[in-house]
MISE-525637 format. One line per 10 residues: number of its first residue (from 1); their letters; for each residue x, y, z of C-alpha. Coordinates in nm, 2 decimals, always signed. Each point is the difference from the previous one (the first is absolute). Example, Ala and Ser with C-alpha at 12.3 -4.5 7.8 and 13.67 -1.06 7.14 Angstrom:
% residues 2
1) AS) +1.23:-0.45:+0.78; +0.14:+0.34:-0.07
This chain:
% residues 652
1) MANAIRFLSA) +7.46:+5.26:+10.16; +0.26:-0.05:-0.31; -0.22:-0.17:-0.16; -0.22:+0.28:-0.03; +0.26:+0.24:-0.18; +0.12:-0.35:-0.23; -0.39:-0.04:-0.09; -0.10:+0.41:-0.05; +0.29:+0.00:-0.22; -0.06:-0.25:-0.19
11) DAVEKANSGH) -0.35:+0.01:-0.03; +0.09:+0.41:-0.16; +0.28:-0.12:-0.24; -0.27:-0.25:-0.11; -0.25:+0.27:-0.07; +0.19:+0.22:-0.14; +0.18:-0.28:-0.25; +0.32:+0.17:+0.07; +0.22:+0.04:+0.30; +0.24:-0.17:+0.25
21) PGLPMGAADI) -0.11:-0.27:+0.24; +0.31:-0.16:+0.09; +0.14:+0.24:+0.23; -0.27:+0.09:+0.23; -0.06:-0.37:-0.03; +0.35:-0.08:+0.11; +0.04:+0.34:+0.22; -0.31:-0.02:+0.18; +0.15:-0.19:+0.34; +0.28:+0.30:-0.02
31) ATVLFTRFLK) -0.27:+0.26:-0.05; -0.24:-0.16:+0.26; +0.30:-0.03:+0.27; +0.08:+0.36:-0.05; -0.38:+0.16:+0.00; -0.10:-0.16:+0.30; +0.27:-0.04:+0.21; +0.25:+0.31:-0.06; -0.10:+0.25:-0.27; -0.10:+0.35:+0.25
41) FDPKAPHWPD) -0.25:+0.15:-0.25; -0.37:+0.15:+0.05; -0.27:-0.07:-0.29; -0.20:+0.26:+0.10; +0.32:+0.30:+0.02; +0.21:-0.15:-0.30; +0.19:+0.28:+0.01; +0.07:+0.01:+0.36; +0.34:+0.13:-0.04; +0.18:-0.24:+0.27
51) RDRFVLSAGH) -0.11:-0.31:-0.11; +0.21:-0.25:-0.20; +0.05:-0.04:-0.38; -0.08:-0.31:-0.18; +0.16:+0.00:-0.34; -0.09:-0.29:-0.24; +0.29:+0.04:-0.30; -0.07:-0.30:-0.17; -0.31:+0.24:-0.11; -0.14:-0.29:-0.21
61) GSMLLYSLLY) -0.15:-0.20:+0.25; -0.19:+0.33:+0.07; -0.34:-0.20:+0.14; +0.24:-0.12:+0.29; -0.04:+0.38:+0.12; -0.37:+0.06:-0.14; -0.08:-0.31:+0.21; +0.16:+0.11:+0.28; -0.17:+0.37:+0.00; -0.34:-0.15:-0.05
71) LTGYEDITIE) +0.01:-0.25:+0.31; +0.14:+0.22:+0.20; -0.23:+0.26:-0.06; +0.11:+0.32:-0.15; -0.29:+0.12:-0.20; +0.16:+0.11:-0.28; +0.04:-0.35:-0.15; -0.39:-0.21:+0.04; -0.09:-0.35:-0.13; -0.10:+0.18:-0.33
81) QIENFRQLGS) +0.31:+0.17:-0.02; +0.16:-0.37:+0.00; -0.29:-0.11:-0.26; +0.16:+0.23:-0.27; +0.32:-0.05:+0.05; +0.23:+0.15:-0.30; -0.34:+0.16:-0.13; +0.04:+0.40:-0.13; -0.15:+0.21:+0.24; +0.05:-0.24:+0.33
91) RTAGHPEYGH) +0.29:+0.08:+0.31; +0.14:-0.35:-0.10; +0.21:+0.06:-0.29; +0.18:-0.27:-0.14; +0.34:+0.11:+0.26; -0.05:+0.19:+0.27; -0.01:+0.37:-0.08; +0.03:+0.31:+0.30; -0.27:+0.23:+0.05; -0.23:-0.28:-0.17
101) AAGIETTTGP) -0.10:-0.14:+0.36; +0.08:+0.03:+0.39; +0.30:-0.25:+0.09; +0.16:+0.02:-0.35; +0.29:+0.13:+0.11; +0.20:+0.07:-0.31; -0.07:-0.15:-0.39; +0.21:-0.31:-0.08; +0.02:-0.21:-0.32; +0.32:+0.10:-0.11
111) LGQGLANSVG) +0.18:-0.28:+0.19; +0.27:+0.12:+0.29; -0.13:+0.36:+0.06; -0.23:-0.04:+0.25; +0.31:-0.15:+0.16; +0.21:+0.32:-0.06; -0.33:+0.20:+0.12; +0.01:-0.18:+0.31; +0.36:+0.10:+0.12; -0.12:+0.35:-0.07
121) MALSERIMNA) -0.28:-0.08:+0.25; +0.21:-0.14:+0.26; +0.21:+0.27:-0.02; -0.24:+0.28:+0.04; -0.10:-0.18:+0.30; +0.31:+0.03:+0.16; +0.08:+0.38:-0.11; -0.34:+0.06:+0.12; +0.01:-0.18:+0.32; +0.37:+0.17:+0.09
131) HFGNDLVDHH) -0.20:+0.36:-0.07; -0.33:-0.09:+0.17; +0.12:-0.30:+0.22; -0.19:-0.32:+0.09; -0.29:+0.08:+0.15; -0.09:+0.11:-0.37; +0.22:-0.19:-0.24; +0.05:-0.34:+0.06; -0.08:-0.24:-0.29; +0.09:-0.26:-0.16
141) TYVIVGDGCL) +0.00:-0.10:-0.40; -0.08:-0.34:-0.15; +0.03:-0.09:-0.35; -0.09:-0.29:-0.20; +0.26:-0.11:-0.29; -0.03:-0.25:-0.27; +0.31:-0.18:-0.14; -0.04:+0.28:-0.35; +0.02:+0.29:+0.29; +0.38:-0.12:+0.07
151) MEGISQEAIA) +0.11:-0.10:-0.36; -0.07:+0.39:-0.06; +0.30:+0.17:+0.04; -0.18:+0.34:+0.17; -0.08:-0.32:+0.29; +0.41:-0.04:+0.10; +0.02:+0.42:+0.01; -0.29:+0.04:+0.24; +0.19:-0.34:+0.20; +0.33:+0.17:+0.01
161) LAGHLKLNKL) -0.11:+0.33:+0.12; -0.27:-0.10:+0.22; +0.26:-0.24:+0.19; +0.27:+0.28:-0.02; -0.23:+0.26:+0.17; -0.14:-0.32:+0.28; -0.35:+0.08:-0.11; -0.08:-0.24:+0.33; -0.38:+0.03:-0.03; -0.01:-0.14:-0.37
171) IVFWDHNNIS) -0.10:-0.37:-0.06; -0.04:-0.15:-0.28; -0.16:-0.34:-0.06; +0.18:-0.19:-0.33; -0.37:-0.17:-0.17; +0.27:-0.29:-0.09; -0.19:-0.27:-0.23; +0.27:+0.07:-0.29; -0.17:+0.03:-0.26; -0.06:+0.24:-0.31
181) IDGPVTLADN) -0.18:+0.07:-0.28; +0.23:-0.19:-0.24; +0.01:-0.31:+0.27; +0.24:-0.11:+0.28; +0.20:+0.35:+0.16; +0.34:-0.27:-0.11; -0.10:+0.12:-0.33; +0.16:+0.29:+0.08; +0.14:+0.04:+0.33; +0.16:-0.20:+0.23
191) TDQCARVEAS) +0.11:+0.28:+0.28; -0.01:-0.10:+0.34; -0.22:+0.27:+0.11; +0.08:+0.01:+0.37; +0.39:+0.01:-0.05; -0.08:+0.31:-0.22; -0.16:+0.16:+0.25; +0.18:-0.09:+0.30; +0.32:+0.17:-0.17; -0.20:+0.31:-0.06
201) GWNSISVDGH) -0.03:+0.00:+0.40; -0.34:-0.16:+0.05; -0.12:-0.27:+0.20; -0.13:-0.27:-0.18; -0.27:-0.31:+0.15; -0.10:-0.25:-0.20; -0.39:-0.20:+0.09; -0.26:-0.20:-0.17; -0.23:+0.26:-0.13; -0.26:-0.20:+0.08
211) DQDAIAAAIE) +0.04:-0.07:+0.35; -0.17:+0.31:+0.17; +0.18:-0.05:+0.35; +0.35:+0.03:-0.14; -0.10:+0.30:-0.24; -0.10:+0.13:+0.33; +0.31:-0.11:+0.22; +0.22:+0.17:-0.29; -0.18:+0.32:+0.02; +0.07:+0.01:+0.38
221) KAHKSDKPTF) +0.40:-0.07:-0.08; -0.08:+0.28:-0.27; -0.10:+0.26:+0.31; +0.27:+0.00:+0.16; +0.30:+0.02:-0.23; +0.21:+0.27:-0.05; +0.00:-0.04:-0.38; -0.25:-0.05:-0.27; -0.15:-0.34:-0.02; -0.05:-0.23:-0.32
231) IACKTTIGFG) -0.24:-0.27:+0.09; +0.00:-0.27:-0.27; -0.36:-0.19:-0.02; +0.06:-0.35:-0.20; -0.36:+0.00:-0.18; -0.20:-0.19:-0.26; -0.13:+0.23:-0.28; -0.37:-0.01:-0.04; +0.01:-0.23:+0.38; -0.33:-0.22:-0.06
241) APTKAGTNKV) -0.01:-0.05:-0.38; +0.00:-0.35:-0.03; +0.17:-0.02:-0.34; +0.14:+0.36:-0.06; +0.13:+0.08:+0.36; +0.36:+0.02:-0.04; +0.01:+0.09:-0.36; +0.00:+0.29:-0.22; -0.31:-0.07:-0.10; -0.15:+0.12:+0.29
251) HGSPLGAEEL) +0.20:+0.34:-0.01; -0.13:+0.23:-0.23; -0.39:-0.19:-0.10; -0.33:-0.07:+0.10; +0.00:-0.31:+0.18; -0.27:-0.15:-0.17; -0.36:-0.14:+0.10; +0.11:-0.34:+0.06; +0.34:+0.04:+0.22; -0.14:+0.25:+0.16
261) AGARKALGWT) -0.28:-0.19:+0.12; +0.29:-0.31:+0.06; +0.19:+0.26:+0.22; -0.33:+0.11:+0.18; -0.02:-0.36:+0.06; +0.32:-0.06:+0.11; -0.01:+0.28:+0.27; -0.29:-0.05:+0.11; -0.18:+0.32:-0.10; -0.37:-0.08:-0.06
271) AEPFVVPADI) -0.14:+0.36:-0.04; -0.11:+0.15:-0.31; +0.24:+0.24:-0.21; +0.01:+0.35:+0.18; -0.12:-0.16:+0.36; +0.20:+0.05:+0.28; -0.19:-0.26:+0.28; -0.09:+0.24:+0.28; +0.24:-0.13:+0.28; +0.31:+0.04:-0.24
281) LDDWRAAGQR) -0.14:+0.36:-0.12; -0.04:+0.08:+0.38; +0.37:-0.12:+0.08; +0.13:+0.24:-0.21; -0.23:+0.30:+0.03; +0.13:-0.05:+0.37; +0.35:+0.02:-0.16; -0.06:+0.34:-0.13; -0.09:+0.12:+0.33; +0.31:-0.16:+0.22
291) SNGEHKAWEE) +0.15:+0.31:-0.05; -0.30:+0.25:+0.16; +0.17:+0.02:+0.33; +0.37:+0.07:-0.13; -0.17:+0.29:-0.26; -0.21:+0.13:+0.30; +0.29:+0.05:+0.20; +0.22:+0.18:-0.27; -0.28:+0.24:-0.05; +0.02:+0.07:+0.38
301) RLAKADSTIR) +0.41:+0.04:-0.04; -0.08:+0.23:-0.27; -0.25:+0.24:+0.21; +0.23:+0.04:+0.26; +0.33:+0.08:-0.20; +0.11:+0.35:-0.02; -0.18:+0.20:-0.14; +0.27:+0.11:-0.26; +0.09:-0.38:-0.02; -0.37:-0.03:-0.10
311) SEWDRRLRGD) -0.04:+0.28:-0.25; +0.35:-0.08:-0.19; -0.14:-0.41:+0.00; -0.33:+0.15:-0.13; +0.15:+0.20:-0.23; +0.22:-0.25:-0.18; -0.23:-0.28:+0.00; -0.26:+0.24:-0.18; +0.27:+0.05:-0.24; -0.03:+0.36:-0.01
321) LPDNFEATIS) +0.34:+0.24:-0.03; +0.09:+0.23:+0.32; -0.21:+0.37:+0.00; +0.34:+0.16:-0.11; +0.09:-0.19:-0.31; -0.13:+0.23:-0.27; +0.11:+0.35:+0.18; +0.34:-0.13:+0.01; +0.03:-0.18:-0.32; -0.13:+0.38:-0.11
331) AYKRKLSEDK) +0.26:+0.16:+0.17; +0.26:-0.18:-0.06; -0.11:+0.04:-0.39; +0.01:+0.39:+0.07; +0.35:-0.05:+0.11; +0.14:-0.17:-0.28; -0.17:+0.18:-0.22; +0.21:+0.29:+0.12; +0.37:-0.18:+0.02; -0.03:-0.19:-0.34
341) PKVATRKASE) +0.19:-0.25:+0.09; +0.18:-0.18:-0.31; +0.02:-0.37:+0.13; -0.08:-0.40:-0.14; -0.37:-0.04:+0.06; +0.06:-0.33:+0.22; +0.23:+0.29:+0.24; -0.35:+0.22:-0.10; -0.20:-0.34:+0.16; +0.29:+0.01:+0.32
351) MALEVINGIV) -0.09:+0.32:+0.03; -0.36:-0.04:+0.06; +0.02:-0.29:+0.18; +0.19:+0.13:+0.23; -0.30:+0.26:+0.05; -0.26:-0.28:-0.02; +0.19:-0.22:+0.24; -0.03:+0.29:+0.28; -0.32:+0.02:+0.04; -0.18:-0.35:-0.17
361) PETIGGSADL) +0.13:-0.26:+0.28; -0.12:-0.30:-0.13; +0.21:+0.01:-0.32; +0.20:-0.28:-0.01; +0.30:+0.04:-0.27; +0.24:-0.26:-0.20; +0.17:-0.07:-0.32; +0.09:-0.33:-0.13; +0.42:+0.06:+0.06; +0.01:+0.35:-0.17
371) TGSNNTKTSQ) -0.07:+0.21:+0.28; +0.26:+0.26:-0.14; -0.11:+0.01:-0.30; -0.38:-0.03:+0.07; +0.04:+0.28:+0.26; -0.29:-0.18:+0.20; +0.15:+0.07:+0.38; -0.01:+0.35:+0.15; +0.07:+0.07:+0.35; -0.31:-0.13:+0.18
381) TSNITPEDYG) +0.09:-0.35:-0.14; +0.19:-0.21:+0.16; +0.02:-0.38:-0.09; -0.23:-0.24:+0.14; +0.18:-0.33:+0.14; -0.09:-0.35:+0.19; +0.13:+0.26:+0.35; -0.19:+0.28:-0.11; -0.36:-0.03:-0.19; -0.08:+0.35:+0.09
391) QRYVHYGIRE) +0.20:+0.16:-0.31; -0.10:+0.18:-0.36; +0.21:-0.18:-0.25; +0.04:-0.37:-0.11; +0.27:-0.09:-0.16; -0.11:-0.23:-0.24; +0.29:-0.17:-0.21; +0.00:-0.04:-0.39; -0.35:-0.15:+0.05; -0.24:+0.22:-0.21
401) HGMAAAMNGI) -0.25:-0.21:-0.04; -0.04:-0.13:+0.38; +0.03:+0.34:+0.10; -0.30:+0.13:-0.23; -0.16:-0.24:+0.15; +0.08:+0.05:+0.39; -0.11:+0.34:-0.09; -0.34:-0.08:-0.14; -0.05:-0.26:+0.33; +0.10:+0.34:+0.26
411) SLHGGLIPYS) -0.22:+0.18:-0.18; -0.27:-0.24:+0.05; +0.08:-0.04:+0.36; -0.12:+0.37:+0.08; +0.18:+0.25:+0.22; +0.31:+0.09:-0.25; +0.08:+0.07:-0.34; +0.23:-0.16:-0.17; +0.24:+0.15:-0.31; +0.35:-0.11:-0.10
421) GTFLTFSDYA) +0.23:+0.01:-0.33; +0.22:-0.17:-0.24; +0.08:+0.12:-0.38; -0.31:+0.02:-0.27; +0.13:-0.27:-0.18; -0.03:-0.26:+0.28; -0.35:+0.07:+0.02; -0.02:-0.24:-0.21; +0.11:-0.25:+0.30; -0.29:+0.17:+0.23
431) RGAMRLSSLM) -0.26:-0.02:-0.29; -0.21:-0.26:+0.17; -0.02:+0.16:+0.27; -0.04:+0.30:-0.12; -0.29:-0.11:-0.19; -0.17:-0.14:+0.30; -0.03:+0.35:+0.16; -0.13:+0.15:-0.23; -0.25:-0.31:-0.01; -0.09:+0.03:+0.33
441) GIRVVYVMTH) +0.00:+0.37:+0.07; +0.27:+0.09:+0.21; +0.20:+0.26:+0.10; +0.38:-0.08:-0.11; +0.24:+0.22:-0.10; +0.26:-0.18:-0.23; +0.35:+0.30:-0.01; +0.14:-0.09:-0.37; +0.32:+0.20:-0.08; +0.24:-0.03:-0.25
451) DSIGLGEDGP) -0.33:+0.09:-0.26; +0.19:-0.01:-0.32; +0.28:+0.01:-0.26; +0.07:+0.26:+0.27; +0.23:-0.17:+0.25; +0.27:-0.10:-0.29; +0.30:-0.19:+0.03; -0.20:-0.29:+0.17; -0.14:-0.07:-0.34; -0.28:-0.21:-0.13
461) THQPVEHLAA) -0.05:-0.21:+0.23; -0.11:+0.23:+0.26; -0.15:+0.26:-0.27; -0.35:-0.02:+0.05; -0.20:+0.05:-0.37; -0.29:-0.18:+0.00; -0.11:+0.02:+0.39; -0.16:+0.31:+0.06; -0.26:-0.14:-0.33; -0.01:-0.32:+0.16
471) LRAIPNNYVF) -0.05:+0.18:+0.39; -0.28:+0.19:-0.16; -0.16:-0.27:-0.17; -0.10:-0.19:+0.33; -0.37:+0.15:+0.11; -0.05:+0.21:+0.33; +0.38:+0.09:+0.01; +0.16:+0.36:+0.04; +0.34:+0.01:-0.20; +0.10:+0.41:+0.13
481) RPADVVETAE) +0.31:+0.08:-0.20; +0.11:+0.38:+0.16; +0.20:+0.24:-0.19; +0.16:+0.15:+0.28; -0.02:+0.06:+0.39; -0.35:+0.15:+0.03; -0.14:-0.27:-0.23; +0.17:-0.20:+0.20; -0.14:+0.12:+0.33; -0.39:-0.03:-0.13
491) CWELALKSRK) +0.02:-0.33:-0.17; +0.12:-0.12:+0.39; -0.31:+0.16:+0.09; -0.23:-0.13:-0.24; +0.15:-0.33:+0.08; -0.06:+0.03:+0.36; -0.33:+0.10:-0.02; -0.08:-0.31:-0.30; -0.19:-0.24:+0.27; -0.11:-0.26:-0.32
501) TPSTIALTRQ) +0.26:+0.04:-0.24; +0.37:-0.06:+0.03; +0.29:+0.22:-0.14; +0.28:-0.03:-0.18; +0.26:+0.32:+0.02; +0.25:-0.01:-0.29; +0.26:+0.21:+0.09; +0.33:+0.12:-0.20; +0.40:-0.08:+0.14; +0.10:+0.32:-0.21
511) NLPTVRTEYI) -0.07:+0.35:+0.15; -0.27:+0.21:-0.10; -0.09:+0.39:-0.02; -0.36:+0.14:+0.24; -0.20:+0.05:-0.29; -0.30:+0.11:+0.21; +0.20:+0.27:+0.12; -0.38:+0.22:+0.10; -0.15:-0.13:+0.29; -0.35:-0.15:-0.04
521) AENMCAYGAY) -0.20:-0.08:+0.30; -0.19:-0.29:-0.24; +0.15:-0.35:-0.05; +0.04:+0.09:-0.40; +0.09:-0.42:+0.02; -0.30:-0.09:+0.08; -0.14:+0.08:-0.34; +0.24:-0.25:-0.14; +0.05:+0.28:-0.31; +0.03:+0.38:+0.05
531) ELAAASGKAE) +0.13:+0.25:-0.21; +0.35:+0.09:+0.17; +0.07:+0.30:-0.28; -0.25:+0.15:-0.26; +0.04:+0.10:-0.34; +0.06:+0.38:-0.05; -0.28:+0.01:-0.27; -0.18:-0.23:-0.11; +0.19:-0.33:+0.00; +0.12:-0.18:-0.31
541) VTIFATGSEV) +0.24:-0.25:+0.21; -0.15:-0.22:+0.36; +0.28:-0.16:+0.12; -0.12:-0.31:+0.31; +0.30:-0.14:+0.16; +0.06:-0.16:+0.37; +0.30:-0.01:+0.22; +0.32:+0.06:-0.13; -0.12:+0.09:-0.35; -0.20:+0.34:+0.13
551) EIALNARTKL) +0.30:+0.18:+0.05; +0.11:-0.09:-0.38; -0.32:+0.09:-0.08; -0.05:+0.34:+0.12; +0.36:+0.05:-0.12; -0.15:-0.09:-0.36; -0.29:+0.22:+0.04; +0.26:+0.29:+0.04; +0.12:-0.05:-0.28; -0.31:-0.07:-0.22
561) EEDGHPTRVV) -0.12:+0.39:+0.13; +0.33:+0.15:-0.08; -0.07:-0.17:-0.35; -0.39:+0.16:-0.04; -0.20:-0.30:+0.14; -0.20:+0.02:+0.28; +0.04:-0.29:+0.21; -0.15:-0.16:+0.37; +0.14:-0.26:+0.19; -0.21:-0.25:+0.22
571) SVPCFELFEQ) +0.16:-0.17:+0.26; -0.14:-0.33:+0.03; +0.04:-0.19:+0.35; -0.23:-0.23:+0.03; -0.25:-0.16:-0.35; -0.24:-0.20:+0.23; -0.08:+0.32:+0.21; -0.05:+0.21:-0.35; -0.26:-0.27:-0.09; -0.18:+0.10:+0.31
581) TSDEYKRVIL) -0.04:+0.35:-0.09; -0.30:+0.18:-0.21; -0.05:+0.00:-0.34; +0.01:+0.38:-0.03; +0.32:-0.04:+0.20; +0.16:-0.26:-0.24; -0.14:+0.20:-0.33; +0.20:+0.33:+0.11; +0.35:-0.16:+0.12; +0.00:-0.24:-0.27
591) GDAPVKIAVE) -0.05:+0.28:-0.21; +0.00:+0.11:-0.36; +0.34:+0.08:-0.11; +0.07:-0.17:-0.33; +0.29:-0.15:+0.08; +0.00:-0.19:+0.30; +0.34:-0.17:+0.17; +0.06:-0.24:+0.30; +0.33:-0.05:+0.15; +0.07:-0.28:+0.20
601) AAIRMGWDRF) +0.33:-0.21:+0.06; -0.21:-0.26:-0.05; -0.20:-0.22:-0.26; -0.28:+0.20:-0.20; -0.31:-0.28:+0.16; -0.22:+0.23:+0.16; +0.08:+0.32:-0.12; -0.23:+0.03:-0.34; -0.29:+0.08:+0.29; +0.15:+0.36:+0.01
611) IGIDGIFVGM) +0.20:+0.03:-0.36; -0.23:-0.23:-0.24; +0.15:-0.24:-0.23; +0.12:+0.30:-0.22; +0.16:+0.15:+0.27; +0.42:+0.05:+0.10; +0.13:-0.24:+0.17; +0.36:+0.08:+0.16; +0.12:-0.32:+0.25; +0.10:-0.35:-0.04
621) TGFGASGPIE) -0.06:-0.27:-0.28; +0.24:-0.25:+0.17; +0.19:-0.09:+0.30; +0.26:+0.28:+0.09; +0.45:-0.06:+0.00; +0.21:+0.10:+0.26; +0.15:+0.32:-0.02; +0.00:+0.29:+0.21; -0.31:+0.21:+0.02; +0.07:+0.28:-0.21
631) ALYEHFGITA) +0.11:-0.23:-0.27; -0.31:-0.16:-0.01; -0.23:+0.21:+0.02; +0.15:+0.14:-0.34; +0.05:-0.37:-0.16; -0.39:-0.02:+0.07; -0.11:+0.27:-0.15; -0.19:+0.11:+0.33; +0.17:+0.36:-0.02; -0.20:+0.34:+0.00
641) DHIVAAAEAK) +0.16:+0.08:-0.37; -0.14:-0.32:-0.12; -0.34:+0.09:+0.10; +0.03:+0.34:-0.17; +0.13:-0.16:-0.29; -0.27:-0.24:-0.03; -0.30:+0.25:+0.10; +0.12:+0.24:-0.26; +0.02:-0.25:-0.30; -0.35:-0.07:+0.12
651) LK) -0.13:+0.36:-0.01; +0.17:+0.06:-0.35
């Protein structure tokens, strides 16, 4: 049966003249044991919530996954899809892409990401189990990693977190073939991987990766463990290829006609390309039906569950927010406009979360060791620990990349909405996983505080300058920078409603006044940009600003109006949402004032969309500096007086 994987994979790579045959041929025995003896899944109901999750972290070996999906009977992956491997528009992309076909649990390819996603999935299983019980949630998460996954730094972040949380239903297979693209792994690494994972609180088991009974025995042992398990499977990359097996030549290139024919001979595979003998295909299809009884029993348990539990379960799995969500946010906004608190937007975010977490029980908060600075913990979110998975707050430790990738896994698992925090400048550490949130189109909320030179004395290492532009450059990514408590509440509402676009909320350390002092039921931030203050006459100046600089823009407007220059202020909490508005709305908001100014304590990149190449930008042109906030804004010229002088100079 494993040979069916080997030759579907090798034939697809050969036809595409592109791809990675080595891993599927080497790891075929591992996958065969898992899918035919252990994995709980139903190809006819691929989104069954209590299925086991299988993640191919070594995503370059994608034909392994596609072969398995075809062989076990997933409707999305037909033999035609296998034959169209790596072709434009096919479901069988070069690396597995979430959403292209059922059975692809996450997008992998950037090495180590799948491993870190799986930690989030395994944690979700434990959280949902604590919330809903064994009858509805009781499954494993299985992962295949390669040597490369384990060299990536994110692997240690993921391994350490999983070990600390004792995620014993996480089982990782190491396809230990000792080959990388450049040659033997020993060119660059000699880590004792089993000792490493054991030091992080895992079990490790070493087996011959081509001995199916030994692999099965290791899985059975892992099922009885109270820790996550790492199964080191010694394999031969390109197993069966007569001259290339065990070398880097079989990693990322087709075998070639002669070598492929030799592999067929060596392994006794006589079938034509893309043909699986009927008896072998029958055995695989039977494996795909192995969990039918378990699925039916689960459906019966769900049907018998208390109606309140069942309705809550269904709502969460659909991804719907509670019915009272909008009304609660609206009432909260009204109170804010009445009370007009002057707080940092990081504190405004905590205040919004206190309301949200009270009515949305599926939010799972966290921070990369900056809880008190990110303000991500509320009265409802106690710490998740190995002794109590039923809580709602994860201490991710100083592991920004692992945190972001784990949140992707939590979102992908279903039933939970993850958010977590760090400083905006450290979005650089998380960016690889943030990009994949956007590529996959999933609901993840990144809380990024200390969003400018406004953080003060910590200086340029911690002061983000280019980060807003860098995050805005990621497609399908909402970057919110609210100006006050009301905008912060609106941005949180939008982030939670956004099912297919992740969100970054950039928040201040310094206190800001409430600028939305009149209650408006409508979510104005949903427009991305809106007129906050109108000009007293035909506008001579329009000032566009975000976040902490909106207050400065309003002060500049007051002075310009006093000097006889009608001035309007446009708050721009989200570039991306503004681009989704109608052309007419854009025209009105951009306006026709002869002087257009953008104010943001960051670099200019992206602002010419609003002010044109001849517009005035008041912001940063280089790195920040260490000093008190008041001195820094004056030093870098981000003040109302500077805006007024620049506007009046241009008006002359």
